[in-house]
C-alpha positions as CSV (number, residue, x, y, z in Angstrom):
1,X,36.9,-27.6,13.9
2,X,34.0,-29.9,12.9
3,X,32.4,-29.0,9.6
4,X,28.6,-29.3,9.7
5,X,28.1,-27.0,6.6
6,X,27.2,-30.1,4.5
7,X,24.8,-31.4,7.1
8,X,21.3,-29.8,6.4
9,X,19.8,-31.6,9.4
10,X,22.0,-29.6,11.8
11,X,20.9,-25.9,12.7
12,X,22.6,-23.3,11.0
13,X,23.0,-21.5,14.4
14,X,23.3,-22.8,17.9
15,X,23.7,-21.1,21.2
16,X,24.5,-23.4,24.1
17,X,24.6,-22.5,27.8
18,X,25.4,-18.8,26.9
19,X,25.9,-16.3,29.7
20,X,26.7,-12.6,29.4
21,X,27.0,-9.8,32.0
22,X,28.2,-6.2,32.1
23,X,30.3,-6.3,35.2
24,X,28.0,-7.6,38.0
25,X,24.9,-6.9,35.9
26,X,23.9,-10.2,34.5
27,X,22.0,-10.1,31.1
28,X,21.8,-13.6,30.1
29,X,22.1,-16.8,32.2
30,X,22.8,-20.2,30.4
31,X,20.7,-19.5,27.4
32,X,20.5,-22.3,24.8
33,X,18.8,-21.8,21.3
34,X,18.7,-23.5,18.0
35,X,18.0,-21.6,14.8
36,X,17.2,-24.2,12.0
37,X,18.0,-23.7,8.3
38,X,15.3,-22.1,6.2
39,X,13.2,-21.1,9.2
40,X,12.0,-17.7,10.8
41,X,12.7,-17.9,14.6
42,X,11.5,-15.1,16.8
43,X,13.2,-14.0,20.0
44,X,10.8,-12.1,22.1
45,X,10.6,-10.5,25.5
46,X,10.2,-7.1,27.3
47,X,12.5,-4.2,27.0
48,X,15.9,-4.8,28.5
49,X,15.3,-8.7,28.6
50,X,18.5,-9.3,26.6
51,X,17.1,-9.8,23.0
52,X,19.5,-7.3,21.2
53,X,22.3,-8.6,23.3
54,X,21.9,-12.0,21.7
55,X,22.2,-10.7,18.3
56,X,25.3,-8.6,19.4
57,X,26.9,-11.9,20.7
58,X,26.0,-13.8,17.4
59,X,27.6,-10.9,15.3
60,X,30.7,-10.7,17.5
61,X,30.0,-7.1,18.8
62,X,30.1,-8.7,22.3
63,X,31.7,-11.8,23.6
64,X,29.9,-14.3,26.0
65,X,31.7,-15.1,29.3
66,X,30.4,-18.6,29.2
67,X,28.9,-21.0,26.6
68,X,29.4,-21.7,22.9
69,X,28.1,-20.2,19.7
70,X,28.3,-22.5,16.6
71,X,27.5,-21.0,13.2
72,X,27.5,-23.6,10.3
73,X,30.3,-25.6,12.0
74,X,32.3,-22.6,13.1
75,X,32.9,-22.3,16.8
76,X,32.4,-18.6,16.9
77,X,33.1,-18.4,20.6
78,X,36.6,-19.6,20.1
79,X,37.2,-17.8,16.7
80,X,39.9,-15.1,16.1
81,X,39.0,-11.8,14.4
82,X,39.6,-13.1,10.7
83,X,37.3,-16.0,11.3
84,X,34.7,-13.7,12.7
85,X,34.9,-11.4,9.8
86,X,34.5,-14.2,7.3
87,X,31.4,-15.4,9.2
88,X,29.8,-11.9,9.4
89,X,30.1,-11.7,5.6
90,X,27.6,-14.4,5.6
91,X,25.1,-12.6,8.0
92,X,22.8,-9.7,7.3
93,X,21.4,-7.4,10.0
94,X,18.6,-5.0,9.7
95,X,19.2,-2.4,12.6
96,X,16.4,-1.2,14.8
97,X,15.8,2.1,13.0
98,X,17.6,1.3,9.6
99,X,20.8,3.0,10.3
100,X,21.2,4.1,6.7
101,X,23.9,6.6,5.6
102,X,22.0,9.8,5.4
103,X,24.4,11.3,2.8
104,X,24.1,8.5,0.5
105,X,21.3,7.6,-1.9
106,X,19.2,4.6,-1.5
107,X,21.2,2.9,-4.3
108,X,24.4,3.7,-2.7
109,X,23.3,2.4,0.8
110,X,22.3,-0.8,-0.7
111,X,25.5,-1.0,-3.0
112,X,27.9,-0.3,0.2
113,X,28.3,-3.9,1.4
114,X,28.8,-5.0,-2.2
115,X,31.5,-2.5,-2.9
116,X,33.1,-3.0,0.7
117,X,33.2,-6.9,0.5
118,X,33.4,-7.9,-3.2
119,X,35.4,-6.9,-6.2
120,X,32.5,-7.0,-8.5
121,X,32.4,-4.5,-11.5
122,X,30.1,-1.6,-11.1
123,X,27.8,-2.7,-13.9
124,X,27.1,-6.0,-12.0
125,X,26.7,-4.1,-8.8
126,X,24.1,-1.9,-10.4
127,X,22.1,-4.8,-11.5
128,X,22.3,-6.5,-8.1
129,X,21.2,-3.3,-6.2
130,X,18.3,-2.6,-8.3
131,X,17.3,-6.3,-7.9
132,X,17.4,-5.9,-4.1
133,X,15.5,-2.7,-4.2
134,X,13.0,-4.2,-6.5
135,X,12.5,-7.1,-4.1
136,X,11.5,-4.5,-1.5
137,X,9.3,-2.6,-3.8
138,X,11.7,0.4,-4.0
139,X,13.4,0.4,-7.2
140,X,11.9,3.7,-8.2
141,X,13.4,5.3,-5.0
142,X,16.9,4.3,-5.9
143,X,18.1,7.9,-6.5
144,X,16.5,9.4,-3.4
145,X,18.2,10.1,0.1
146,X,16.9,8.5,3.1
147,X,15.4,11.9,4.3
148,X,13.4,12.0,1.0
149,X,11.4,8.9,1.8
150,X,9.1,7.7,4.6
151,X,10.4,5.9,7.8
152,X,8.6,2.6,6.5
153,X,10.4,3.0,3.0
154,X,13.7,3.7,4.7
155,X,13.3,0.4,6.8
156,X,12.7,-1.5,3.5
157,X,15.9,0.1,1.9
158,X,17.7,-1.1,5.1
159,X,16.3,-4.5,4.5
160,X,17.6,-4.5,0.9
161,X,21.0,-3.7,2.2
162,X,20.8,-6.4,4.8
163,X,20.2,-9.1,2.1
164,X,22.5,-7.4,-0.5
165,X,25.2,-10.2,-0.1
166,X,22.5,-13.0,0.0
167,X,23.3,-14.0,3.6
168,X,22.7,-17.4,5.1
169,X,21.5,-15.6,8.4
170,X,19.5,-12.5,8.5
171,X,18.9,-10.8,11.8
172,X,16.2,-8.3,12.5
173,X,16.4,-6.0,15.6
174,X,12.9,-4.7,16.2
175,X,11.9,-4.4,12.5
176,X,8.3,-3.2,13.4
177,X,9.1,-0.5,15.8
178,X,7.6,2.9,14.9
179,X,5.9,1.7,11.8
180,X,2.2,2.3,11.0
181,X,0.0,-0.8,10.5
182,X,0.3,-0.9,6.7
183,X,4.1,-0.5,6.7
184,X,4.2,-3.2,9.5
185,X,2.2,-5.5,7.5
186,X,4.4,-5.0,4.3
187,X,7.7,-5.5,6.4
188,X,6.4,-8.7,8.0
189,X,5.4,-10.1,4.6
190,X,8.9,-9.1,3.2
191,X,10.7,-10.8,6.1
192,X,8.8,-14.1,5.4
193,X,8.9,-13.9,1.6
194,X,12.7,-12.9,1.4
195,X,13.5,-15.7,3.8
196,X,11.8,-18.3,1.8
197,X,13.1,-17.0,-1.5
198,X,16.8,-16.9,-0.3
199,X,16.7,-20.1,1.7
200,X,18.0,-18.3,4.6
201,X,17.6,-18.6,8.4
202,X,16.0,-15.4,10.0
203,X,16.0,-14.3,13.5
204,X,13.3,-11.7,14.4
205,X,13.9,-9.8,17.7
206,X,10.5,-8.2,18.5
207,X,8.0,-7.5,21.1
208,X,5.1,-7.2,18.5
209,X,3.1,-10.4,19.2
210,X,0.6,-10.2,16.2
211,X,3.0,-9.6,13.3
212,X,5.7,-11.9,14.8
213,X,3.5,-14.8,15.3
214,X,2.2,-14.7,11.8
215,X,5.5,-15.1,10.1
216,X,7.4,-17.2,12.6
217,X,8.0,-20.9,12.6
218,X,9.3,-20.9,16.2
219,X,9.5,-18.5,19.2
220,X,11.6,-18.0,22.2
221,X,10.5,-15.9,25.1
222,X,13.3,-14.3,27.2
223,X,12.8,-13.2,30.7
224,X,15.2,-12.6,33.7
225,X,18.0,-13.6,31.5
226,X,16.7,-17.0,30.6
227,X,14.5,-18.8,28.0
228,X,11.2,-18.5,29.9
229,X,9.1,-20.3,27.3
230,X,9.6,-21.5,23.7
231,X,7.4,-23.3,21.0
232,X,5.5,-22.7,17.9
233,X,3.2,-19.7,17.7
234,X,0.1,-22.0,18.1
235,X,1.7,-23.7,21.2
236,X,2.4,-20.3,22.8
237,X,-1.0,-19.0,22.0
238,X,-2.5,-22.0,23.9
239,X,0.1,-21.8,26.8
240,X,-1.2,-21.3,30.4
241,X,2.4,-20.2,31.5
242,X,2.0,-17.0,33.5
243,X,4.8,-15.3,31.7
244,X,3.5,-16.2,28.2
245,X,0.1,-15.2,29.1
246,X,1.2,-11.9,30.5
247,X,3.1,-11.0,27.5
248,X,0.5,-12.1,24.9
249,X,-2.4,-10.6,26.8
250,X,-0.4,-7.5,27.4
251,X,-1.4,-7.3,31.0
252,X,0.4,-5.6,34.0
253,X,-0.4,-8.6,36.3
254,X,2.1,-11.4,36.1
255,X,5.7,-12.4,36.8
256,X,7.3,-9.5,35.0
257,X,7.3,-6.5,37.3
258,X,7.2,-2.8,36.2
259,X,10.1,-1.7,38.2
260,X,13.7,-2.6,37.4
261,X,15.5,-4.0,40.5
262,X,18.2,-1.6,41.7
263,X,21.8,-2.8,42.0
264,X,22.5,-4.0,45.6
265,X,25.3,-1.5,46.2
266,X,23.4,1.4,44.9
267,X,20.3,0.4,46.7
268,X,22.2,0.1,50.0
269,X,23.8,3.7,49.5
270,X,20.2,5.0,49.2
271,X,19.0,3.2,52.3
272,X,16.8,1.1,50.3
273,X,18.1,-2.3,51.6
């Protein structure tokens, strides 16, 4: 195993020619991506394009059929369970709808990864948890349950939990879904500010063009299982690529169709082919 951890010029995370399918349903085809250290990289695309699948492959919840995934010099695609677990302790994930433990207070939700993965004393855990909650503006809600705060606040508590272990890689799965404009702006600002403060690498999976472009250094667009376009937000805003224009302009006219193609065997059974 080649150790690139001491080489800051190498990306923290690299996907090379990654392919994944559920049986005969292909989700990703030869996808290659680089995620540089200290940057916010967006992965965008329509619903069902494979954005969340990429996060699951990085986190080890799914295993690619082809290709390689390198995380800070670790070949995750070849790694055993213990290596995966060690790597995952250096990753943070904000789930799409927070996924907080409803019976635990905000404090105990953020403390959970610290208690699970460290042997720190409770007084130090207390200080760290309050520091993380303060970073997302919710130190005053530490004693409340998730049901006692708003959805936007719950998302921020989940963000505090995602950064509890000061991860090198932070992954955000649709962080703006279901948020009002104020909460959306607050969340976007937090993602950028926390990434810079921690010196982390952030992956933002989203279909919200405005907020995502504001905080991202680089953007990948996924369509039909492949990287359809990539570049800086300014480069993509100026792009004449039909897919990019359809996505940014939110129009029904373009290469992305409304109907999902039926599986060949099922379509044949229905007499559609």
